[in-house]
N, C-alpha and C positions, 0 to 999 in steps of 0.2 A: 553476639557481637553487634547486633542491630544493623547488619548490612542490608537485609531486606525486611522492611516493616511488614508485620502480619496483615495490616489493613490494605497493603498495596500488592499482595501476591498475585492478584488477578492481572495487574498491569504487566507483570513480567511474562505471564502466559500469553497475553494478547500480543506483546512484542515478539515473542518466540513464534507464534503462529504466523504473524505477518512476515517475519524474516524467512520462514519456510516457504511461504507462497512466493515471495520475491525470488528466492534462490531457485525454486522449481521453474518459474517463468524463464529465468535466464538459461537454465540447463536445457529446457525444451527448445528455446530459441537456438542454442548452440548445436543441437542434434537435428539434422534435416529430416530424419524419419519421424520424429515426434513434433515437428514444427506445426503449430496451429496459432490462430490469433490469440494473443495472450494479454491484451490490454486490460481486460477486466480483472484477471487474476492478479496482475501487477498492481493495478489501482487499489484493489481490496487489500493487498499486502501493505501498500504504502499507508492506507488509511488506518489499518490496525496498528502499524508501527507508530504512526503519529499519535493515535489515541493513547496507547500504552506508555510511550515515552513522555507524552505531555502530562500524564498523571504522575509518572515517576518524578519528573523534573519540576512539578508544580506549575505547569503552564495551562491550567484549566481555563484561563481567560483568553487563550489564543484560539479557541475553537472557530471563531469567524474566519480566520485566515485559512484554516484547514478547509472549511466549506468553500471558500473562494478558489483555492487551488484545485479542489476536486471539480468544481464547475468549469474552470478554465481547461482542465485536462479533458473533460468530457466534450466540451465544445471543440477543442482542437482535434480530437480524435474524429468527431463527426465531420468537421470540415475537411480533414485529410481524406476520409473515405469518400466524401462527395467529389473531391477534386480528382482522385486517382481513377484512371480509366478501368472499366470492368474488363476482365479477361474472359 
């Protein structure tokens, strides 16, 4: 049926792994006993989803935007940690 092209099977796996990481981060955040800093796990999940879906949708030329978004996310996380008082 050519729903999934054989050359792009890896992109679907990358998207799946990214979604699992994102869902795990939100589940850990919802359960107080397992709550830990989850920024990096969430960021890696978003990156994997962006890479996989970019390849599936044919957006290979959009990679600079992904790099800029990642940089802004890392900077905002660092600024937030610097401003927040230590306990």
